[in-house]
C-alpha positions as CSV (number, residue, x, y, z in Angstrom):
1,M,28.1,-26.8,-6.8
2,A,25.0,-27.7,-8.2
3,Q,23.3,-27.0,-4.8
4,E,24.6,-23.5,-4.9
5,G,23.3,-22.7,-8.3
6,S,19.9,-23.8,-7.1
7,E,19.8,-21.7,-4.1
8,N,20.8,-18.6,-5.9
9,K,17.9,-19.4,-8.5
10,R,15.6,-20.0,-5.6
11,R,16.9,-16.4,-3.8
12,H,16.4,-14.7,-7.2
13,W,13.1,-15.7,-7.9
14,E,12.3,-14.6,-4.6
15,K,13.2,-11.2,-5.0
16,T,11.8,-11.0,-8.3
17,R,8.5,-12.3,-7.2
18,S,8.7,-9.7,-4.3
19,L,9.5,-6.9,-6.4
20,T,6.4,-8.1,-9.1
21,F,3.9,-8.2,-6.4
22,I,4.8,-5.1,-4.7
23,V,5.0,-3.3,-8.5
24,L,1.3,-4.9,-8.9
25,A,-0.3,-3.6,-5.6
26,I,1.2,-0.2,-6.7
27,W,-0.5,-0.6,-9.4
28,A,-3.8,-1.5,-8.6
29,V,-3.9,1.0,-5.6
30,F,-3.4,3.6,-8.4
31,G,-5.3,2.2,-11.3
32,I,-8.6,0.8,-9.6
33,I,-9.0,2.1,-6.3
34,A,-8.1,5.8,-6.5
35,P,-10.1,6.2,-9.2
36,W,-13.1,4.7,-7.4
37,F,-12.8,7.3,-4.8
38,A,-12.1,10.3,-7.4
39,K,-15.8,11.7,-6.8
40,E,-15.0,13.1,-3.6
41,L,-12.4,15.2,-5.1
42,D,-15.1,16.5,-7.8
43,A,-15.8,20.4,-7.5
44,F,-15.2,21.7,-10.8
45,S,-15.6,20.8,-14.3
46,F,-12.7,20.5,-16.7
47,L,-13.2,19.9,-20.4
48,G,-16.4,18.1,-19.7
49,F,-14.6,15.7,-17.3
50,E,-15.0,16.3,-13.2
51,L,-11.6,17.7,-12.1
52,G,-11.5,14.9,-9.2
53,Y,-11.3,12.0,-12.1
54,Y,-9.2,14.1,-14.3
55,L,-6.6,14.8,-11.6
56,I,-6.6,11.0,-10.7
57,V,-6.2,9.6,-14.2
58,Q,-3.5,12.4,-15.2
59,G,-1.7,11.1,-11.8
60,S,-2.1,7.1,-12.4
61,L,-0.1,7.6,-15.6
62,I,2.5,9.6,-14.0
63,V,3.0,6.7,-11.4
64,F,2.6,4.1,-14.0
65,V,5.4,5.7,-16.1
66,L,7.4,5.5,-12.7
67,L,6.8,1.9,-12.0
68,I,8.0,0.9,-15.4
69,F,11.4,2.7,-14.8
70,I,11.7,1.6,-11.0
71,Q,11.0,-2.0,-11.4
72,N,13.5,-2.1,-14.5
73,W,16.3,-0.4,-12.1
74,R,15.6,-2.6,-9.3
75,Q,15.0,-5.6,-11.7
76,D,18.4,-5.1,-12.8
77,A,19.9,-4.9,-10.0
78,I,18.6,-8.3,-8.6
79,D,19.8,-10.1,-12.0
80,D,23.3,-8.2,-11.4
81,E,23.2,-9.3,-7.8
82,Y,22.9,-13.0,-8.8
83,S,24.0,-13.5,-12.5
84,S,27.5,-12.4,-10.5
85,S,27.4,-14.3,-7.8
86,S,26.4,-17.8,-9.9
87,R,29.6,-17.5,-12.1
């Protein structure tokens, strides 16, 4: 019985860790890498900012909010999957 509970906790942690790594990788792409290459999109200026930088930053904010909802939705599913099987 204790072995099954330990195995469930291990699988739960593996899925949680994988989800966290995926979310962090997406965050890094849109938070660090995409703004780094925003200079190539600069053709116009908008409110004193170059358009490429403005578009990347606004798009990154949308992605960050979506990441919050998607991570919470997936983590709830993972928690439900392993909490019901350990009872």
